[in-house]
C-alpha positions as CSV (number, residue, x, y, z in Angstrom):
1,M,0.0,0.0,0.0
2,E,1.4,3.4,-1.0
3,T,0.2,6.6,0.5
4,L,0.6,10.0,-1.1
5,S,-0.5,13.2,0.6
6,T,-0.4,17.0,0.4
7,A,1.0,17.0,3.9
8,G,4.6,18.3,3.8
9,L,4.1,20.0,0.4
10,P,4.8,23.8,0.4
11,A,1.8,26.1,0.7
12,A,3.0,28.0,-2.3
13,G,2.5,25.9,-5.4
14,R,0.9,23.1,-3.4
15,T,-1.8,22.4,-6.0
16,A,0.7,22.2,-8.8
17,A,3.0,19.9,-6.8
18,W,0.0,17.6,-6.0
19,N,-1.0,17.5,-9.6
20,A,2.5,16.3,-10.5
21,L,2.5,13.8,-7.7
22,Y,-0.9,12.4,-8.6
23,A,0.0,12.1,-12.3
24,S,3.1,10.1,-11.4
25,R,0.9,7.3,-9.9
26,M,-2.5,7.7,-11.6
27,S,-3.4,9.8,-14.6
28,R,-2.6,13.4,-15.6
29,V,-5.4,15.7,-14.3
30,G,-5.8,19.2,-13.0
31,F,-7.0,19.6,-9.4
32,M,-8.6,23.0,-8.6
33,P,-9.4,23.6,-4.9
34,R,-12.3,25.8,-4.0
35,D,-10.1,27.3,-1.3
36,Q,-6.9,28.3,-3.0
37,S,-5.2,29.1,0.3
38,H,-5.8,25.6,1.9
39,F,-6.0,22.3,0.2
40,D,-5.6,18.8,1.6
41,A,-5.7,15.5,-0.3
42,E,-4.6,11.9,0.3
43,L,-4.3,9.0,-2.1
44,R,-3.8,5.4,-1.0
45,I,-3.0,2.9,-3.7
46,G,-2.9,-0.9,-3.4
47,Q,-2.6,-3.6,-6.0
48,L,-4.9,-6.6,-6.1
49,G,-3.5,-8.9,-8.8
50,P,-4.2,-7.2,-12.1
51,V,-6.5,-4.6,-10.5
52,K,-5.5,-1.4,-8.8
53,L,-7.5,-0.1,-5.9
54,A,-7.1,3.6,-5.1
55,R,-8.8,5.6,-2.3
56,L,-8.8,9.4,-2.9
57,S,-9.8,11.8,-0.2
58,V,-9.9,15.5,-1.0
59,D,-11.1,18.8,0.3
60,S,-13.8,20.6,-1.7
61,C,-12.4,20.8,-5.2
62,S,-12.8,20.0,-8.9
63,I,-10.7,17.6,-10.9
64,E,-10.5,17.8,-14.7
65,R,-8.9,15.5,-17.3
66,S,-8.9,17.6,-20.4
67,P,-8.0,16.6,-23.9
68,G,-4.6,18.3,-23.2
69,H,-4.0,15.8,-20.4
70,I,-4.5,12.8,-22.7
71,V,-1.3,11.9,-24.5
72,H,-1.3,9.1,-27.0
73,P,0.0,6.5,-26.8
74,S,-0.6,6.2,-23.1
75,P,-2.1,3.4,-21.0
76,R,-5.9,3.5,-21.3
77,L,-7.8,2.2,-18.2
78,Y,-11.3,1.9,-17.0
79,S,-12.1,2.9,-13.5
80,F,-15.1,2.0,-11.5
81,M,-15.5,4.9,-9.1
82,L,-17.4,4.4,-5.8
83,Q,-18.5,7.5,-3.8
84,T,-17.9,6.5,-0.2
85,Q,-18.1,9.9,1.5
86,G,-19.8,13.2,0.5
87,Q,-21.5,14.0,-2.8
88,S,-20.1,14.9,-6.1
89,T,-21.0,15.5,-9.8
90,F,-19.2,13.7,-12.6
91,H,-19.3,14.8,-16.3
92,H,-18.1,12.2,-18.8
93,C,-19.0,11.1,-22.4
94,G,-21.9,13.6,-22.5
95,N,-23.4,12.3,-19.2
96,E,-23.8,14.1,-15.9
97,A,-23.9,11.8,-12.9
98,H,-24.9,13.2,-9.4
99,L,-23.2,10.8,-6.9
100,S,-24.2,10.1,-3.3
101,E,-22.6,7.7,-0.9
102,G,-22.8,4.2,-2.3
103,D,-23.2,5.2,-6.0
104,F,-20.9,4.0,-8.8
105,V,-19.9,5.6,-12.0
106,L,-17.6,4.1,-14.7
107,C,-14.8,6.2,-16.2
108,D,-12.7,5.8,-19.3
109,T,-9.3,7.5,-18.8
110,G,-8.9,7.8,-22.5
111,Q,-11.7,10.3,-22.6
112,P,-12.0,13.7,-21.0
113,H,-14.0,14.0,-17.8
114,Y,-14.7,16.4,-15.0
115,W,-15.5,15.7,-11.3
116,S,-16.5,18.2,-8.7
117,A,-17.4,18.2,-5.0
118,R,-18.5,21.1,-2.9
119,D,-17.6,19.4,0.4
120,P,-14.8,17.0,1.5
121,S,-15.2,13.8,-0.5
122,T,-13.8,10.3,-0.8
123,I,-14.0,7.9,-3.7
124,I,-12.5,4.4,-4.2
125,M,-11.4,3.6,-7.7
126,V,-11.1,0.1,-9.2
127,R,-8.8,0.5,-12.1
128,V,-8.5,-2.2,-14.8
129,E,-7.1,-2.6,-18.3
130,P,-9.6,-2.7,-21.1
131,A,-8.7,-6.2,-22.3
132,L,-9.3,-7.7,-18.9
133,L,-12.5,-5.8,-18.3
134,R,-14.0,-6.9,-21.6
135,E,-13.8,-10.5,-20.5
136,Y,-16.6,-9.7,-18.1
137,L,-18.2,-6.5,-19.5
138,P,-17.8,-6.7,-23.3
139,T,-18.9,-3.1,-24.0
140,P,-17.9,-0.9,-21.1
141,E,-18.1,2.2,-23.2
142,L,-21.9,1.8,-23.1
143,F,-21.9,2.7,-19.4
144,C,-19.3,5.5,-19.1
145,G,-20.5,8.5,-17.2
146,Q,-23.8,6.9,-16.1
147,R,-24.7,6.8,-12.4
148,L,-25.3,3.3,-11.0
149,G,-27.4,4.1,-7.9
150,H,-26.8,2.4,-4.5
151,A,-30.3,1.0,-4.5
152,V,-30.0,-0.7,-8.0
153,G,-29.4,-4.4,-8.3
154,L,-26.6,-5.6,-6.0
155,T,-24.9,-2.3,-5.9
156,D,-24.9,-2.1,-2.1
157,T,-23.4,-5.6,-1.9
158,V,-20.7,-4.8,-4.5
159,A,-20.0,-1.4,-2.8
160,A,-19.4,-3.2,0.5
161,M,-17.1,-5.6,-1.2
162,V,-15.0,-2.8,-2.8
163,R,-14.8,-1.0,0.6
164,S,-13.6,-4.2,2.3
165,L,-11.0,-5.0,-0.3
166,A,-9.7,-1.5,-0.3
167,Q,-9.0,-2.0,3.4
168,R,-7.7,-5.5,3.0
169,V,-5.0,-4.6,0.4
170,E,-3.5,-2.4,3.1
171,T,-2.6,-5.5,5.2
172,G,-2.2,-7.7,2.2
173,I,-4.0,-10.7,0.6
174,D,-2.3,-14.0,0.1
175,A,-0.5,-13.8,-3.2
176,P,-1.8,-17.1,-4.7
177,Y,-5.4,-15.8,-4.3
178,E,-5.0,-12.2,-5.4
179,E,-5.8,-12.7,-9.1
180,Q,-8.8,-14.9,-8.2
181,V,-10.2,-12.3,-5.9
182,A,-9.6,-9.5,-8.4
183,R,-11.4,-11.5,-11.1
184,H,-14.3,-12.2,-8.8
185,L,-14.6,-8.5,-8.0
186,L,-14.7,-7.7,-11.7
187,K,-17.3,-10.4,-12.3
188,M,-19.5,-8.9,-9.5
189,L,-19.1,-5.4,-10.8
190,S,-19.8,-6.3,-14.4
191,M,-22.8,-8.5,-13.5
192,N,-24.3,-5.6,-11.5
193,Y,-23.9,-3.2,-14.4
194,A,-25.6,-5.7,-16.6
195,M,-28.4,-5.9,-14.1
196,G,-28.6,-2.2,-13.6
197,F,-28.6,-1.0,-17.2
198,G,-29.6,-4.1,-19.2
199,D,-27.5,-5.9,-21.7
200,G,-29.8,-6.2,-24.7
201,S,-28.3,-7.1,-28.1
202,A,-30.0,-4.9,-30.6
203,A,-30.5,-2.1,-28.2
204,G,-27.0,-2.4,-27.0
205,A,-25.6,-2.2,-30.5
206,L,-27.6,0.9,-31.1
207,R,-26.4,2.5,-27.9
208,L,-22.8,1.5,-28.8
209,R,-23.1,3.5,-32.1
210,H,-24.7,6.3,-30.2
211,N,-21.7,6.4,-27.8
212,D,-19.4,6.6,-30.9
213,I,-21.2,9.7,-31.9
214,V,-21.0,11.2,-28.4
215,R,-17.3,10.5,-28.2
216,H,-16.7,12.2,-31.5
217,V,-18.7,15.2,-30.5
218,E,-17.0,15.5,-27.2
219,D,-13.5,15.3,-28.8
220,H,-14.4,18.0,-31.3
221,L,-16.7,20.2,-29.2
222,R,-14.4,23.2,-29.5
223,D,-14.3,23.0,-33.3
224,P,-16.7,25.7,-34.7
225,Q,-17.1,23.5,-37.8
226,L,-18.7,20.7,-35.8
227,T,-22.1,20.0,-37.2
228,P,-24.3,16.9,-37.6
229,A,-23.2,16.8,-41.2
230,S,-19.5,16.8,-40.2
231,V,-20.1,14.1,-37.6
232,A,-21.9,11.9,-40.2
233,E,-19.1,12.3,-42.6
234,A,-16.4,11.6,-40.0
235,L,-18.1,8.4,-38.8
236,R,-19.1,7.3,-42.4
237,L,-22.8,7.4,-41.6
238,S,-25.6,8.7,-43.7
239,P,-27.3,11.8,-42.1
240,R,-30.6,9.8,-41.9
241,Y,-29.0,6.9,-40.1
242,L,-27.2,9.2,-37.8
243,R,-30.5,10.9,-36.8
244,T,-32.0,7.4,-36.2
245,I,-29.2,6.4,-33.9
246,F,-29.1,9.6,-32.0
247,S,-32.9,9.6,-31.6
248,I,-32.6,7.1,-28.7
249,S,-31.5,9.9,-26.5
250,G,-34.6,11.9,-27.2
251,E,-32.5,14.9,-28.3
252,R,-31.5,16.1,-31.8
253,L,-27.7,16.0,-32.3
254,S,-27.6,19.7,-33.1
255,A,-29.4,20.5,-29.8
256,Y,-26.9,18.2,-28.0
257,I,-23.9,20.0,-29.5
258,L,-25.3,23.4,-28.5
259,R,-26.3,22.2,-25.0
260,R,-22.9,20.7,-24.3
261,R,-21.1,23.9,-25.5
262,L,-23.3,26.0,-23.2
263,E,-22.7,23.7,-20.3
264,E,-18.9,23.9,-20.7
265,C,-19.1,27.7,-21.0
266,A,-21.2,27.9,-17.8
267,R,-18.7,25.7,-16.0
268,Q,-15.8,28.0,-16.9
269,L,-17.8,31.1,-16.1
270,G,-18.2,29.7,-12.5
271,N,-14.5,28.8,-12.3
272,P,-12.2,31.4,-10.7
273,G,-9.3,30.2,-12.9
274,W,-11.1,31.8,-15.9
275,N,-11.6,35.2,-14.2
276,A,-9.1,36.9,-16.5
277,H,-10.9,35.6,-19.7
278,T,-13.7,37.6,-21.3
279,L,-17.1,36.2,-22.1
280,A,-16.3,36.3,-25.8
281,E,-13.0,34.4,-25.3
282,I,-14.8,31.6,-23.4
283,A,-17.5,31.4,-26.0
284,F,-15.1,31.3,-28.9
285,S,-13.0,28.6,-27.1
286,W,-16.1,26.4,-27.2
287,G,-17.0,26.7,-30.9
288,F,-19.2,29.8,-30.9
289,N,-18.4,32.4,-33.5
290,S,-20.9,35.1,-32.6
291,P,-21.0,36.8,-29.1
292,A,-24.6,37.9,-29.8
293,Y,-25.7,34.3,-30.7
294,F,-23.9,32.9,-27.6
295,T,-25.6,35.4,-25.3
296,R,-29.0,34.6,-26.7
297,C,-28.5,30.9,-26.5
298,F,-27.1,31.1,-23.0
299,R,-30.0,33.2,-21.8
300,D,-32.5,30.7,-23.3
301,R,-30.7,27.8,-21.6
302,F,-30.0,29.3,-18.1
303,G,-32.5,32.2,-17.9
304,V,-29.8,34.9,-17.4
305,A,-27.2,36.6,-19.5
306,P,-23.6,35.1,-19.2
307,G,-22.3,38.1,-17.2
308,D,-25.1,37.9,-14.7
309,Y,-24.5,34.1,-14.4
310,R,-20.8,34.7,-13.8
311,R,-21.0,37.1,-10.9
312,P,-23.1,35.1,-8.4
313,A,-21.3,31.8,-9.4
314,L,-17.9,33.4,-8.5
315,Q,-19.4,34.9,-5.3
316,D,-20.6,31.5,-4.2
317,R,-17.1,30.1,-4.7
318,A,-15.6,32.9,-2.7
319,E,-18.0,32.3,0.2
320,D,-17.5,28.5,0.4
């Protein structure tokens, strides 16, 4: 068991030092504390055969893995994330998951994601290589970013198992049994996901293609040339078939692209790290090419103009 902590890191540049320390053991991400003057975090890492178990405890903060953090080729992992203390929100693959204690969410480290918690929070991550996970969950990409609630299926049982194993790896498990235990854990996790979300063949295939579209959109969201037509061309789909696939979400693709751009703009407007950037700079960075159009769409979505949205959001951050 390895333990990393902000304890002992200098107050000046503590967040940057923690980012580098975390990246050396896990994945490249950016931590942003709500309180820039005080930030504590602890990461405990243990190995269970082919599976890594990591417990992360943090003060109120956000964690972002942006496209800039994802360097290819780099190891791609899937991570089952269990919320064990506090509440948080996880954005991934076009999904927004509001997590309470006992909830799971699945993350693909090869895709951007964003996690935030307003209060101290703890999560346990079960990290596994794609090839091994697919032995038990053939299409994990179907479930990325979707909340698996603590009352669904056997989630409470599996959560107890994850908590227990995260503690047991601290003292050690007999080496001859480590891989068997790890595979049993993956089998339980995968079975619970199949129970919770269903594992239909035709519906699953359609959702898989839908997720292909979502991943392409998320990867190119900042591109002002991104349109349903460009997505269809890039994925070699006819516009009609693309509309059919995306219709399972109950939302038109053009509306999805606009909504996601507005959500990312709103997130940055509430982020103190973007204080020095103008509204237009933020809008243009997410594919808008007209400040007037951005303002109109933002008002339609959130009920206020971008500038009015920004002031109370930053004030709330300052008061936390």
